[in-house]
SEZA-811234 format. One line per field, with one value per residue: residue number from 1; z negated, x negated, y of N, C-alpha, C in turn. Coordinates in Angstrom, 3 decimals. Each point is the difference from the previous one (the first is absolute). Example, Ala and Ser with C-alpha at 12.3 -4.5 7.8 and 13.67 -1.06 7.14 Angstrom:
REM residues 2
nr <- (1|2)
n_up <- (-7.800|0.720)
n_east <- (-13.190|0.350)
n_north <- (-5.690|1.050)
ca_up <- (0.000|-0.060)
ca_east <- (0.890|-0.820)
ca_north <- (1.190|1.190)
c_up <- (0.000|-0.730)
c_east <- (-0.900|0.770)
c_north <- (1.200|1.090)
//
This chain:
REM residues 254
nr <- (1|2|3|4|5|6|7|8|9|10|11|12|13|14|15|16|17|18|19|20|21|22|23|24|25|26|27|28|29|30|31|32|33|34|35|36|37|38|39|40|41|42|43|44|45|46|47|48|49|50|51|52|53|54|55|56|57|58|59|60|61|62|63|64|65|66|67|68|69|70|71|72|73|74|75|76|77|78|79|80|81|82|83|84|85|86|87|88|89|90|91|92|93|94|95|96|97|98|99|100|101|102|103|104|105|106|107|108|109|110|111|112|113|114|115|116|117|118|119|120|121|122|123|124|125|126|127|128|129|130|131|132|133|134|135|136|137|138|139|140|141|142|143|144|145|146|147|148|149|150|151|152|153|154|155|156|157|158|159|160|161|162|163|164|165|166|167|168|169|170|171|172|173|174|175|176|177|178|179|180|181|182|183|184|185|186|187|188|189|190|191|192|193|194|195|196|197|198|199|200|201|202|203|204|205|206|207|208|209|210|211|212|213|214|215|216|217|218|219|220|221|222|223|224|225|226|227|228|229|230|231|232|233|234|235|236|237|238|239|240|241|242|243|244|245|246|247|248|249|250|251|252|253|254)
n_up <- (0.260|0.110|1.265|0.363|-0.296|0.941|0.802|-0.170|1.409|0.456|-0.007|-0.677|0.538|-1.039|-0.540|-0.934|0.449|-1.220|0.330|1.462|-0.848|-1.185|0.888|0.256|-1.259|-0.204|0.882|-0.301|-1.341|0.243|1.014|-1.087|-0.836|0.873|0.018|-1.380|0.244|1.260|1.135|0.025|0.766|-0.685|-0.634|0.934|-0.127|1.266|-0.727|0.920|-0.638|0.076|0.028|-0.258|1.175|-0.222|0.233|-1.150|0.071|-0.118|-0.079|-0.165|1.099|-0.917|-0.807|-0.839|-1.225|0.558|1.077|0.754|0.026|1.649|-0.140|0.939|0.008|0.053|0.790|-0.783|-0.889|-0.668|-0.691|-1.287|0.732|-1.199|-0.134|-0.989|0.460|-0.200|1.195|0.004|1.398|-0.315|0.708|-0.914|0.317|-1.024|1.109|-0.649|0.110|0.097|0.888|0.878|0.713|-0.358|0.722|1.505|0.094|-0.357|-1.095|0.198|-0.717|-0.987|-0.453|-0.675|-0.514|-0.731|-0.803|-1.325|-0.281|-1.203|0.724|0.692|-1.218|-0.682|1.245|0.041|-1.444|0.010|1.010|-0.590|1.567|-0.063|0.063|1.162|0.321|-0.154|1.123|-0.321|-0.841|-1.087|-1.033|-0.872|-0.793|-1.077|-0.003|-0.954|0.176|0.012|-1.258|-0.062|0.372|-0.873|-0.518|-0.876|-0.627|1.042|0.473|0.904|0.480|-0.261|1.371|-0.316|0.589|0.709|0.856|-0.498|0.629|0.993|0.021|0.509|-1.235|0.955|-1.251|0.469|-0.773|-0.018|-0.298|-1.364|0.558|-1.343|0.204|0.229|-1.062|-0.313|0.678|-1.107|0.510|0.616|-1.073|0.227|0.664|-0.046|0.729|-0.642|-0.031|0.549|0.626|-0.727|-0.012|-1.514|-0.007|0.109|0.417|-0.034|1.102|0.463|0.086|0.297|0.880|0.689|-0.068|0.660|0.864|0.447|0.119|0.997|0.367|-0.586|1.505|-0.264|-1.161|0.337|-0.877|0.637|-0.280|0.299|0.227|-0.063|-0.828|-0.732|-0.010|-0.684|-0.555|-0.074|0.243|-1.116|-0.777|0.305|-0.241|-1.219|-0.607|0.360|-0.828|-0.671|-0.054|0.323|-0.786|-0.701|-1.081|-0.427|-1.225|0.497|0.947|-0.863|-0.747|1.179)
n_east <- (-163.027|1.460|-0.576|0.058|1.360|-0.627|1.090|0.703|-0.269|0.805|0.454|1.044|1.433|0.699|-0.591|-0.548|-1.286|0.269|-1.434|0.334|0.568|-0.877|-0.983|1.186|0.113|-1.451|-0.059|1.629|-0.493|-1.116|0.482|0.898|-0.729|-0.338|1.318|-0.097|-1.273|0.651|0.415|-0.444|-0.676|-0.838|0.490|-0.284|1.150|0.613|1.193|0.585|0.619|1.114|0.358|1.051|0.989|0.184|-1.153|-0.785|0.186|-1.184|-0.219|-1.084|0.378|-0.332|0.687|-0.893|0.119|-0.755|0.832|-0.808|0.552|-0.100|-1.285|0.127|-1.439|0.930|-0.960|0.597|0.362|-0.675|1.156|0.188|0.432|0.532|-1.293|-0.287|-0.894|-1.086|-0.303|-0.690|-0.061|0.074|-1.280|-0.149|0.012|0.523|-0.278|0.977|-0.177|0.807|0.111|0.823|0.155|1.540|0.434|0.848|-1.334|0.367|-0.281|0.066|-0.641|1.072|-0.991|0.101|0.315|-1.166|0.616|-0.142|-0.157|-0.399|-0.588|-0.324|0.181|-0.755|-0.837|-0.144|0.050|-0.718|-0.682|0.058|0.385|-1.122|-0.986|-0.264|0.360|-1.580|-0.322|-0.586|-0.527|-0.322|0.845|-1.075|0.426|-0.785|0.303|-0.058|-0.048|0.830|0.578|-0.487|-1.233|0.832|-1.393|0.591|-1.323|-0.072|-1.358|0.732|-0.833|0.580|0.517|-0.122|0.762|-0.541|1.467|1.633|-0.325|0.563|-1.335|-0.522|-0.940|-0.958|-0.550|-1.074|-0.381|-1.329|-0.196|-0.545|-0.291|0.034|-0.841|0.760|0.345|-1.255|0.937|0.369|1.291|-0.738|-0.395|1.223|-0.016|0.752|-1.045|-0.588|-0.325|-0.976|0.166|-0.864|0.911|-0.112|-1.118|-0.638|-1.029|0.909|0.950|-0.891|-0.538|1.273|0.277|-1.054|0.005|1.376|-0.438|-1.118|0.696|0.564|-0.737|0.035|-0.421|1.407|-0.073|-1.152|-1.339|-0.835|0.879|-0.248|-0.939|0.681|0.338|-1.021|-0.337|0.976|-0.176|-1.147|0.193|0.929|-0.826|-0.860|0.671|0.612|-1.486|-0.499|1.325|-0.044|-1.380|0.423|1.146|-1.336|-0.476|1.052|-0.350|-1.088|0.882|0.333|-1.072|-0.305)
n_north <- (118.638|-1.158|-0.211|1.060|-0.309|-0.579|0.360|-1.146|-0.228|1.267|-1.268|0.471|0.172|0.386|0.774|-0.831|0.152|-0.154|-0.255|-0.634|-0.053|0.136|-0.717|-1.255|-0.120|-0.497|-0.656|-0.327|0.041|-0.677|-1.180|0.087|-0.003|-0.789|-0.864|0.203|-0.368|-0.094|1.093|-1.073|0.474|-0.762|0.845|0.929|0.224|0.209|0.558|-0.843|1.123|-0.767|1.269|-0.875|0.060|1.233|-0.391|-0.330|-1.224|-0.444|-1.435|0.098|-0.514|-1.053|0.920|0.488|-0.406|-0.365|-0.142|0.994|1.334|-0.101|0.841|0.878|0.562|0.872|0.732|1.188|-0.966|1.077|0.296|-0.787|-1.162|-0.409|0.803|-0.982|0.047|0.410|-0.199|-1.165|0.379|1.454|-0.170|-0.730|-1.085|-0.841|-0.632|-0.165|-1.232|0.656|-0.863|0.770|-1.039|0.375|-0.970|0.842|0.417|1.460|-0.239|-1.346|-0.635|-0.356|1.076|-0.770|1.095|0.130|-0.542|0.313|-1.427|0.499|0.455|-0.974|-0.614|0.838|0.102|-1.250|0.086|0.831|-0.528|-1.206|-0.464|0.935|-0.792|0.506|-1.209|-0.073|0.204|0.923|-0.705|0.618|-0.651|-0.086|-0.979|-0.503|-1.211|-0.825|-1.648|0.745|0.215|1.344|-0.602|-0.719|0.190|0.267|-0.011|0.833|-0.440|0.258|1.030|1.189|0.570|1.111|0.409|1.298|0.755|-0.583|-1.103|0.385|-0.559|-1.393|0.252|-0.119|-0.413|0.814|-0.937|0.634|-1.398|0.247|-1.589|-0.172|-0.814|-1.265|-0.444|-0.806|-0.310|-0.760|0.352|1.014|0.726|0.857|1.291|0.781|0.542|-0.938|0.755|-0.564|0.938|0.311|1.021|0.148|0.926|-0.973|0.706|0.853|-0.412|-0.676|1.307|0.345|-0.944|0.153|1.068|-0.017|-0.795|0.866|1.109|-0.773|-0.141|1.456|0.398|1.129|-0.599|-0.209|0.653|-1.025|-0.404|0.999|-0.712|-1.166|0.522|0.232|-1.291|-0.503|0.752|-0.231|-1.096|0.113|0.816|-0.843|-0.980|0.476|0.212|-1.441|-0.221|0.643|-0.299|-1.241|0.113|0.223|0.466|-0.159|0.147|-0.455|-0.859|0.188|-0.053|-1.099)
ca_up <- (-1.494|-1.176|0.031|-1.189|-1.612|-0.376|-0.031|1.672|1.043|0.361|1.448|0.462|-0.576|-0.472|-1.024|-1.157|-1.350|-0.780|0.180|1.047|-0.015|-0.378|0.761|1.111|-0.558|-0.138|1.322|0.677|-0.705|0.312|1.311|0.046|-0.593|0.993|1.133|-0.217|-0.279|0.854|1.036|0.733|1.355|0.508|-0.813|0.958|1.214|0.661|-0.393|0.420|-0.773|0.568|-1.048|0.521|-0.004|-1.442|-1.278|-0.056|-0.575|0.338|-0.529|0.820|-0.076|-0.282|-1.095|-1.398|-1.152|-0.311|1.302|-0.086|1.438|0.465|0.032|0.612|-0.012|1.367|0.167|0.416|-0.339|-0.670|-1.297|-0.124|0.812|-0.283|-0.272|-1.432|-0.692|0.759|0.543|-0.487|0.844|0.833|1.668|0.106|-0.489|0.023|0.824|-0.014|1.376|-0.125|1.406|0.409|1.017|0.626|1.446|0.533|-0.439|1.334|-0.806|-0.607|-1.540|-0.853|-1.575|-1.360|-1.311|-1.326|-0.793|-1.236|0.063|-0.551|0.854|1.144|-0.737|-0.248|1.342|0.716|-0.824|0.094|1.196|0.322|0.265|0.925|1.248|1.468|0.434|0.887|0.968|-0.268|-1.249|-0.035|-1.183|-0.364|-1.168|-0.339|-1.435|-0.257|-0.088|-1.227|0.256|1.290|1.425|0.145|0.440|-1.359|-0.099|1.246|-0.162|1.458|-0.154|0.216|0.715|-0.298|0.973|-0.586|-0.488|0.548|1.574|0.776|1.183|-0.224|0.448|-0.247|-0.568|-0.037|-1.322|-0.240|-1.541|-0.399|-0.842|-0.774|-0.080|-1.023|-0.607|0.344|-0.819|-0.281|0.973|1.330|-0.001|0.786|0.054|0.374|1.479|0.250|0.081|-1.131|-0.055|-0.710|1.212|-0.165|-0.408|-0.610|-0.898|-1.194|-0.561|-0.519|-1.403|-1.201|-0.484|-0.701|-1.260|-0.892|-0.544|-0.954|-1.598|-0.685|-0.502|-0.803|0.192|0.122|-1.261|-0.707|0.103|1.142|0.775|0.688|1.379|0.709|0.207|1.009|1.584|0.652|0.096|0.994|1.610|0.879|-0.007|1.273|1.085|0.148|0.719|1.400|0.555|-0.244|1.227|1.086|0.410|-0.248|-0.988|0.430|-0.529|0.680|1.454|-0.175|-0.580|1.004)
ca_east <- (-0.161|0.020|-1.074|-1.005|0.371|0.081|1.411|0.605|0.476|1.441|-0.115|1.417|0.948|-0.075|-0.882|0.631|-0.779|0.184|-0.812|0.202|1.471|-0.381|-0.912|0.832|0.867|-0.706|-0.232|0.752|-0.242|-1.137|0.290|1.018|-1.178|-0.777|1.049|0.594|-0.999|-0.350|0.963|-0.838|0.546|0.242|1.369|0.848|0.902|0.695|1.052|1.336|1.186|1.385|0.881|1.117|0.758|0.782|-0.702|-1.174|-1.311|-0.198|-0.968|-1.369|-0.195|-1.386|-0.660|0.162|0.112|-1.225|-0.307|-0.104|0.095|-1.445|-0.083|-1.286|0.194|0.131|-0.725|0.744|1.226|1.143|-0.041|0.033|0.894|1.542|0.008|0.343|-1.467|-1.114|-0.899|-1.530|-0.169|1.368|0.660|-0.006|0.926|-0.087|1.447|0.436|-0.080|1.786|0.670|1.422|-0.305|0.926|0.347|-0.936|-0.047|-1.090|-0.741|-1.250|0.268|0.423|-0.614|0.826|-0.655|-0.151|0.582|0.330|1.202|0.946|0.252|0.951|1.166|0.909|0.752|0.923|0.887|0.427|0.668|1.096|1.498|0.121|-0.971|0.403|-1.342|-0.737|-0.487|-1.373|-0.656|-0.985|-0.939|-0.196|-0.512|-0.241|0.550|0.370|1.476|1.018|1.481|0.348|-0.337|0.627|-1.082|-0.488|-0.503|-0.909|-1.244|-0.185|0.167|1.053|-0.145|1.384|0.228|1.111|1.251|0.235|-0.055|1.092|-0.353|-0.834|-1.290|-1.278|-0.951|-0.963|-0.828|-1.223|0.044|-1.037|0.854|-0.869|0.472|0.693|-0.623|-0.180|0.436|-0.876|0.681|-0.462|-1.253|0.343|0.846|1.395|-0.055|-0.891|-1.713|-0.851|-1.360|0.200|0.128|-0.731|-1.293|0.029|-1.201|0.290|0.836|-0.957|-0.655|1.144|0.438|-1.204|-0.048|0.739|-0.145|-1.228|0.688|0.998|-0.984|-0.715|-1.216|-0.466|0.438|-1.148|0.111|-0.319|1.226|0.951|-0.620|1.239|1.098|-0.712|-0.214|1.091|0.487|-0.940|0.305|1.360|-0.342|-1.139|1.151|0.612|-0.855|-0.187|1.335|0.390|-0.708|0.411|1.266|0.231|0.896|1.360|-0.194|-1.074|0.467|1.261|-0.679|-1.079)
ca_north <- (0.589|-0.729|-0.724|0.730|-0.259|-1.655|-0.571|-0.585|0.799|-0.241|-0.793|-0.473|0.596|1.236|0.294|-0.784|0.248|1.311|1.240|0.724|0.716|1.182|0.886|0.940|1.470|1.518|0.520|0.816|1.417|0.845|0.793|1.054|1.175|0.355|0.531|1.172|0.957|0.970|-0.544|-0.765|-0.595|-1.620|-0.367|0.625|-0.560|0.686|-0.798|0.435|-0.166|0.346|0.931|-0.147|1.321|0.130|-0.414|0.964|-0.709|-1.302|-0.268|-0.080|-1.543|-0.052|0.739|-0.362|1.364|0.659|0.713|1.281|0.789|0.398|1.366|0.557|1.327|0.776|1.006|0.944|-0.393|0.939|-0.259|-1.032|-0.085|0.458|1.197|0.319|0.202|0.392|-0.667|0.452|1.142|0.600|-0.618|-1.735|-1.114|-1.416|-0.325|-1.720|-0.446|-0.392|0.577|-0.572|-0.276|-0.442|-0.012|0.461|1.473|0.689|0.995|-0.681|-0.372|1.148|-0.382|0.324|0.566|-0.844|0.674|-0.594|-0.817|0.851|1.496|-0.632|-0.581|1.470|0.866|-0.949|0.037|1.638|0.206|-1.100|0.325|1.239|0.131|-0.804|-1.124|0.478|-0.929|-0.173|0.321|1.206|-0.393|-1.638|-0.329|-1.293|-0.576|-1.294|-0.577|0.155|-0.397|0.656|-0.656|-1.420|-0.785|-0.421|-1.397|-0.068|0.769|0.429|1.421|0.468|1.019|0.813|1.318|1.056|-0.130|-1.109|0.242|-0.264|-1.162|-0.830|0.599|-0.563|0.854|-0.854|0.384|-0.600|-0.187|-1.037|-0.900|-1.007|-1.523|-0.158|-1.197|-1.102|-1.309|-1.395|-1.099|-0.216|0.918|0.777|0.900|-0.155|0.160|-1.177|0.560|-0.526|1.061|1.270|1.038|1.094|-0.289|-1.356|0.076|0.362|-1.259|-0.986|0.364|0.154|-1.300|-0.551|0.703|-0.583|-1.550|-0.127|0.222|-0.891|-1.296|0.350|0.241|1.334|0.592|0.461|1.458|0.235|-0.625|0.877|-0.020|-0.381|1.327|1.390|-0.514|-0.064|1.328|0.596|-0.829|0.676|1.491|0.124|-0.276|1.324|1.135|-0.140|0.249|1.520|0.713|-0.310|0.450|1.727|0.497|1.060|1.364|0.403|0.671|1.118|1.108|0.514)
c_up <- (-0.867|-0.152|-0.974|-1.172|-0.430|-0.192|1.394|0.738|0.237|1.269|0.225|-0.374|-0.224|-1.223|-1.339|-1.120|-0.652|-0.122|1.102|0.262|-0.672|0.712|1.308|-0.668|-0.099|1.547|0.167|-0.635|0.622|1.456|-0.033|-0.485|1.400|1.210|-0.510|-0.612|1.223|1.084|1.055|1.692|0.675|-0.877|0.916|0.423|0.269|0.415|0.445|-0.832|0.710|-1.198|0.665|0.080|-1.426|-1.223|-0.116|-0.721|0.728|-0.626|0.840|-0.021|0.174|-0.643|-1.529|-0.891|-0.127|1.530|-0.127|1.715|0.112|0.109|0.799|-0.142|1.157|-0.163|0.584|-0.068|-0.771|-1.469|0.104|0.282|-0.259|-0.415|-1.494|-0.633|1.004|0.381|-0.718|0.567|0.582|1.294|0.064|-0.915|-0.100|0.454|0.111|1.439|0.289|1.287|0.059|1.439|0.811|1.520|0.258|-0.436|1.243|-1.043|-0.688|-1.258|-0.687|-1.420|-1.092|-1.105|-1.260|-1.133|-1.278|-0.131|-0.989|0.627|1.116|-0.450|-0.402|1.116|0.341|-0.925|0.056|1.381|0.228|0.151|0.417|0.950|0.829|0.104|1.263|0.936|-0.493|-1.531|0.023|-1.280|-0.435|-1.335|0.021|-1.289|-0.174|0.123|-1.317|0.050|1.123|1.053|0.329|0.400|-1.496|-0.056|1.110|-0.297|1.154|-0.431|0.817|0.876|-0.177|1.204|-0.398|1.152|0.438|1.426|0.565|1.075|-0.593|0.141|-0.439|-0.440|-0.185|-1.164|-0.093|-1.633|-0.272|-0.794|-0.347|0.554|-1.339|-0.874|0.743|-0.791|-0.475|0.983|1.302|-0.038|1.431|-0.694|0.259|1.638|0.276|0.320|-1.328|-0.178|-0.788|1.025|-0.392|-0.291|-0.827|-1.157|-1.526|-0.830|-0.867|-1.156|-0.920|-0.531|-0.997|-1.609|-0.991|-0.459|-1.172|-1.142|-0.738|-0.544|-1.067|0.321|0.140|-1.060|-0.953|0.422|1.504|1.192|1.087|1.554|1.032|0.328|0.657|1.486|0.932|-0.035|0.885|1.525|0.193|0.283|1.542|1.156|0.351|0.947|1.477|0.770|0.183|1.171|1.307|0.521|-0.085|-1.070|0.011|-0.416|0.671|1.140|-0.305|-0.256|1.110|0.928)
c_east <- (-0.261|-1.488|-1.500|0.340|-0.199|1.392|0.140|0.753|1.465|-0.105|1.472|0.815|1.378|-0.870|0.596|-1.062|0.027|-1.098|-0.168|1.300|-0.364|-0.878|1.106|0.783|-1.057|-0.398|1.005|0.208|-1.137|0.552|1.156|-1.038|-0.771|0.676|0.511|-1.055|-0.001|1.066|-0.836|0.766|0.497|1.511|1.014|1.188|1.116|1.146|1.336|1.305|1.195|0.819|1.303|0.761|0.877|-0.780|-1.304|-1.019|0.147|-1.345|-1.335|-0.286|-1.663|-0.845|0.242|-0.187|-1.435|-0.529|0.375|-0.089|-1.555|0.322|-0.878|-0.073|0.011|-0.437|1.073|1.424|0.931|0.204|0.369|1.359|1.275|0.113|0.255|-1.506|-0.916|-0.848|-1.713|-0.562|1.067|0.479|-0.013|1.035|-0.409|1.510|-0.002|0.414|1.261|0.823|1.351|-0.556|0.869|0.002|1.010|-0.382|-0.878|-0.926|-1.195|0.221|-0.119|-0.519|1.143|-0.557|0.333|1.205|0.242|1.280|1.353|0.685|0.981|1.010|0.933|0.567|1.140|1.350|0.670|0.978|0.982|1.200|0.347|-1.070|0.314|-1.118|-0.533|-0.643|-1.551|-0.224|-1.078|-1.146|0.017|-0.524|-0.160|0.539|-0.198|1.461|0.874|1.449|1.048|-0.103|0.391|-0.854|-0.668|-0.554|-0.794|-1.044|-0.195|0.127|1.283|-0.231|1.056|-0.230|1.225|-0.148|0.302|0.188|1.230|0.119|-0.989|-1.430|-1.244|-0.885|-1.546|-1.039|-1.024|-0.345|-1.354|0.994|-1.081|0.295|0.672|-0.892|-0.199|0.756|-0.627|0.410|-0.721|-1.264|0.219|0.836|1.581|0.314|-0.404|-1.590|-0.732|-1.362|0.061|-0.365|-1.112|-1.652|-0.127|-0.903|0.374|0.906|-0.797|-0.698|0.779|0.352|-1.340|0.109|1.220|0.053|-1.269|0.652|0.961|-0.911|-0.961|-1.552|-0.473|0.353|-1.148|-0.291|-0.365|1.131|0.604|-0.615|0.903|0.824|-0.663|-0.454|1.460|0.551|-1.158|0.457|1.180|-0.076|-0.461|1.327|0.891|-0.343|0.038|1.309|0.257|-1.018|0.143|1.346|0.346|0.453|0.700|-0.391|-1.428|0.410|0.948|-0.884|-0.875|0.762)
c_north <- (-1.058|-0.984|0.997|-0.013|-1.453|-0.455|-0.757|1.214|-0.674|-0.809|-0.404|0.913|-1.011|0.034|-0.667|0.239|1.320|0.756|0.207|0.581|1.494|0.819|0.590|1.025|1.036|0.178|0.888|1.246|0.768|0.799|1.086|1.198|0.361|1.165|1.326|1.080|1.083|-0.628|-0.904|0.291|-1.228|-0.270|0.951|-0.712|1.231|-0.750|0.963|0.009|0.460|0.618|-0.007|1.179|0.129|-0.014|1.120|-1.199|-1.617|-0.505|-0.375|-1.528|-0.462|0.539|-0.585|1.038|0.822|0.572|1.460|0.372|0.452|1.307|0.708|1.653|0.740|1.389|0.972|-0.476|0.881|-0.429|-1.637|-0.403|0.525|1.540|0.349|0.103|0.602|-0.994|0.117|0.983|0.229|-0.507|-1.232|-0.555|-1.492|-0.518|-1.611|-0.311|-0.799|0.880|-0.447|-0.366|-0.742|0.352|0.276|1.541|0.698|0.760|-0.755|-0.321|1.393|-0.376|0.403|0.596|-0.746|0.732|-0.703|-0.654|0.688|1.145|-0.667|-0.441|1.388|0.282|-0.996|0.103|1.194|0.181|-0.998|0.660|1.339|0.085|-0.988|-0.745|0.644|-1.182|-0.591|0.450|0.930|-0.310|-1.744|0.160|-1.796|-0.261|-1.443|-0.101|0.257|-0.236|1.118|-0.218|-1.105|-0.896|-0.654|-1.609|-0.431|0.920|1.038|1.472|0.450|1.072|0.968|1.230|0.708|0.839|-1.581|-0.181|-0.719|-1.033|-0.616|0.669|-1.020|0.897|-0.937|0.459|-0.878|-0.010|-0.715|-0.880|-0.941|-1.433|-0.412|-1.236|-1.132|-1.294|-1.224|-1.122|0.008|0.708|1.071|0.879|-0.009|-0.217|-1.263|0.212|-0.654|0.845|1.284|1.225|1.256|-0.485|-1.344|0.023|0.794|-0.880|-0.732|0.273|0.378|-1.384|-0.608|0.794|-0.555|-1.356|0.022|0.590|-0.647|-1.334|0.491|-0.075|1.375|0.621|0.647|1.090|0.670|-0.638|0.863|-0.154|-0.347|1.129|1.153|-0.278|0.191|1.644|0.902|-0.605|0.602|1.464|-0.003|-0.458|1.268|1.009|0.031|-0.106|1.433|0.605|-0.456|0.545|1.669|0.266|1.178|1.488|0.429|0.354|1.094|1.180|0.761|0.701)
//
């Protein structure tokens, strides 16, 4: 990319050249935009979370503030999971991939029902001191780290369950976890990977647009070419992703 702009390539780390640092900042910004465009299958991670006995929340390791839970359309699932709103189709539901997989078990993986966090907290506070702790949780909600969860300052997502459990429970959750930014120190993300996980072509087109605009090459009356190209490429990539994994609404309506 730098070569196409007649700029020297990055040949070593850490990156100290001011223009190369600017390019790296733009790369991280465009990468985030592409990652947030859709729930890319390449970003899916299945994570085991341990809820300690006597508790009702725990951090989800390896996640960040942009992570989101994966959901699947279930034919004949009935009302939406917690029963507080109708499904798109009366007999169907969009179900989050969250299961209690604590062993030993004789009933297999037990799916947890999704509930808004404020409702879960209301139920917990309303029942606190009167509700007997249960062996298995029934509902879950997601949040970011905050003072109440004793994880303030961390970027990991937090899994809440209800009711409070009376033994350690292993909850398996599948999430779309965007890649962290690349650092100037080693041109790697926080896991040590130097590879872009999401489709690379939209990222490159977006980076080219931002760099050309910064140089003043995209400011004329016909200067929207690079941005338009980026949007088209990103739309194409999202369309392929949705078609290959199956659009949730289309599958529900069939």
